[in-house]
N, C-alpha and C positions, 0 to 999 in steps of 0.2 A: 503495500500499499504504501503509495507517494506522500509526503504533504501537503500537497497542490488540494490532494481528495478534500484535505482537511478547511471547516472556516479557518478565518484568519483571527475572528476572537478566541477558538477556541484554541490556538495555538498559543496568543497570549495570555488566558486564562491561565492555559498550561506553567506556564512559566511566573506568573505572579508568587509576590511574594508575602506573608501577612505575619499579625504579630498573635500573642496567648492571647488566648480570652478566657474568664473565667465560669467557672461551674456553670452559674447563671444564662450564661452565650445560648441566644434564642438559633436553631438550627432549622436551614430552610430549606423546599424543594420547590422546585420550580420547573414547568415542563421546557425544553428547547427544541430547536430544531432539530437537537440530534440526539436527547434522550428527556433528561432530567437531571440540572446543576446541583447542588449540594453544599448550602453556604452557614457558616456558622459568622453571626453578628455580620453579616451581609460579606464577608469576602468567602472567598473561594476555599474548600474540601474537596472536594472529586465533582466528577459528572460520571454522572451511567448513559452510557453512550446506546443505543439501541443494537450499531451494526458495526463493527471493526473486523474485516474479514470473515466474517461468514459466521460471528458470535457477540453477542453482549460482551462490554466488558466496561471497568472501574478507569478512567485516568482523565486525568491524573491526580494523583492523590499527596494532596501536598498536609505537612507534618506539622508535628507541635513548634518548632523552630520557624517554620514557612517557608521549607524548602521542599520539591518535588521528592518523593521516597521510591515510585517506581520506575524503571526505565521508561524513559521517552521514546524509546524506536519500537514497532516500525510504524509509530504513528508524526512521529520530527526523525528525518533520517540523521540529521549532520551535527547532533551533540556531541559534544568533542570529548572522548573517556570511552566511549558507548562502544560496547563489541554487536557488532550485526548479524548474529546468530540465530539463531531459534526465530522467526519472525512471530510463530504461532502463540507464542510466551508474550500478551502484550500487555503488560499490566498488570489484572486483577480479573479473573474469571475463573466461569465452569465448564470442563469437559469433559472427553474419555477417550481413547482413539478407540476403543473397539465394543460397536454396541452397533450387534446385527447386521454384523459384516461392515460397517462403515466408521470411518474414520471421523472423528468430530474434534479431535486432537491439533492434527496437521490441517494446513493451510493448504496447500495444495500436496500434490503426488505427478510427478512426469506431465506438468505442464494444465492436471484438470483439479478445479475445485473439487473436494468433497465432502462429505456432510456438512451442514449448516444448521445453526440454532438463529430461527427467526422470530421477531418478536413481532407477540400478538398485539397486544396489549396492557396498557398501568389499568389497577384494578383500583388503586387505590395510592395515591401521593398525600401526606400530610406533615407540618412543619407543625413546630414548638422547642418544648426543651429536648425533645429528638424530633430526627425526621424520617418518615418512615417511607418506603417505594413497593409495592407490591406491582409486580411484572410477570406475566405469561408467555411464553414462548413452544412453539414445534420444531420439537428435531424432526430434520428431514434428512433423511440417508441418499447417497450416493446417484440413488434412483427416482430421485421425488418423490419418494414417497415417505409419510409421514410415519416417523418411528415410535415418537413417544409427544408428552407434553410436560414441560412443566414450570411450576408459580414459585416464585423465588420472593422473599419475604425478606428487606435488609430493612435493617436501623442506622441512621447515622446518630454519632454523640460525641459526647466530650465525659471522661472521669478525669475531674485536679487537673494540670496538665497535657493529659493523654489526651487522643482524640480512637473512636474507637468507628469500627462496623460491625455489626450480629447480619451475620450471612446464615438464613432456614431455606434449603428448596427441595420441593417434594415436588419428585419425579413419580411419571403416573403411566402405566400402559395402555393407553388407548386405543390401538388400533393393532392387538395384537399381544404374544408376548415378547421382552424384551430379554438381550442377554447381553449381558457387562459383561465385554472379556481381560481374561489375565493378563495385565500388562502394564508395565512403571508409564507410560504416556497415560498419566491421569492424575488428579481429576480436578482439584479446587487447587488452583493456582495463583500466584504473587510474583512476578519479576523485578527483584528488587535493583535500587539504584545502582550504577556500575562500580559506584567507589563503596558504597557497603558489600562489596562480596570480597568472600573471602580470596578470592584465586586475584582481586587484586592487589592483592599484599601492603594495605595500609590499614590497618585492625577489622578487619572482618572479623566475625565471629559466627558461628551456627552452636546454642545449647537446645536440647532436651530437656522434659522432666525430669530422664534418668538421668542425668549426669554425662548424656554422649555429646561429642563437640565435632564440628566439623563434617571432613566426611566420614566419620564414626556415625552419627546420625543418620546417614542414609540409609534409608531402607528400613528401618527402625517402628516398631510399634512407641507412641508414647504420647500421655495426655494434652501435651503443648512442646512447641519450639519456636524460640525466641534468634531471627537472624538481626545480629546488631552490625553497627560500622560505622565511618562519619559518612559525610555528606554537608558538603562547603563549611570544611574545620570543626563538624559539633558532631558526635559522637551521636546516635538516633539507631532507633530499631522500629523492629517487626515482629511481633508475636499473635502467632495465630495460636487460639485456644478449639482443642473437638470437644464440643458437651457430652458428656455422657449416655444422653438421650440418642449419639444420632447413631448410623448406621454404623457397626462393629467398631464401635470405641475399644479399647483409644487407637484412630485409624494408624497406618504406615505413615512414611512420609517420603516423599522424591522429591530430597531434598539435595543441593548442588551446590556445590565451595562456589561453581562460578555468575550463579543466581537466583537461576529457581529452585522458586521453595512452596510445593505444593505436598497436598495431603490427598493421598489413594488409597482404601478401603481395597483395591482389587486386585494390586499387582504383586501378590503375595509371591507367585513362584523367579520373578527375576529380582527379590531383594535377598538381604543375606540368609535370613534362617526365616526359609516357606514355613506357613504351617498348612501344607495345605493348595488344592488351586484358590486358587482369589473370584474363579468365574462364580458369577450370580445370574440368576433366571427370573423377571418379574413374569406373573401371571398374566392371560388379561385383566385387568381393571386393578389390580394389584399398584397401589406404591412402596415407595422406599425418601427417607427423609433424610440429608445431612444439613448438621448443625455446626457452625463455628462463628468466635466471635475474632475479629483480628485488631489486635491496639496498637495504634503509630503510638513510640514515645519517644524521653530524651532518652539518654545512654543506654546501660545493660539491662541485662533481664533482671539482674539486680536491683541494680536503682529502681527502676520502674516495679518491683514486687511481684514478677510474672506469676511466681506460685501461687502469690495469695490472689492477683486476682482471677486467678483459673478456679480456684478453692470457691469466689464469690458469684461468679460466669457457671459452676456448676450445681450452686444452690438456686 
């Protein structure tokens, strides 16, 4: 996707810096030409974009220091220091690589667009002490047939200095059975800012709830994982918490030192300690729900007390 495909206003929005706001901040969600813009006291937090290379994403995401915390590529192609790998890893998303034989994770294979997640409607957009978006999407396979649908409930708010996004998504098999394949290429993902990546060698670090770090955290089950590092001279972090009611809690983590940060409950056979096959089939009419809290914070996982944050979220 070329940067010229996005409105100039969106690119400007991506680069705006904001100051920290108090706990009483008002969080607003307003429809835009490309989705829904979320602001904290009138300043940008993020935008839910209904379509970027075949799926909805959240981008940009402005953290508590006023700086973007996820990679801008491929939405913007000329950001200094960013790697131009894995263009399907666009900021913040939910997809999976093997769903009834269609690949919803990748963008292209041999020049062909594969499965797409098409926005159908917004069922609710609310503002207040928190903001909420409820969106419905249809998953369309490579043969242009509907595979399933999802309803995603996304809440945006602040906890002290930190900002959070609660993401609950329910998948429903509406058009026959749906099989999610056992592959590491999934599922709930974030691509961290380039300078935060461990491989940048600027101080980035991955830590999970079991005390495993960096490469040792890849493919391991954990209640939460924190990925922190510098952004424009300040240490910030992104923590993803997996709610105990979520499918296959504690989830496995496809988290990489180059900057991919994804929760994947299906990719068991690819991970270090497989516990049988991760494949899962929904019968027609059945549902499957995943729940995560994503916290954007200052400092390390200890500075932000992510362990306690998980306990509160779990309750």
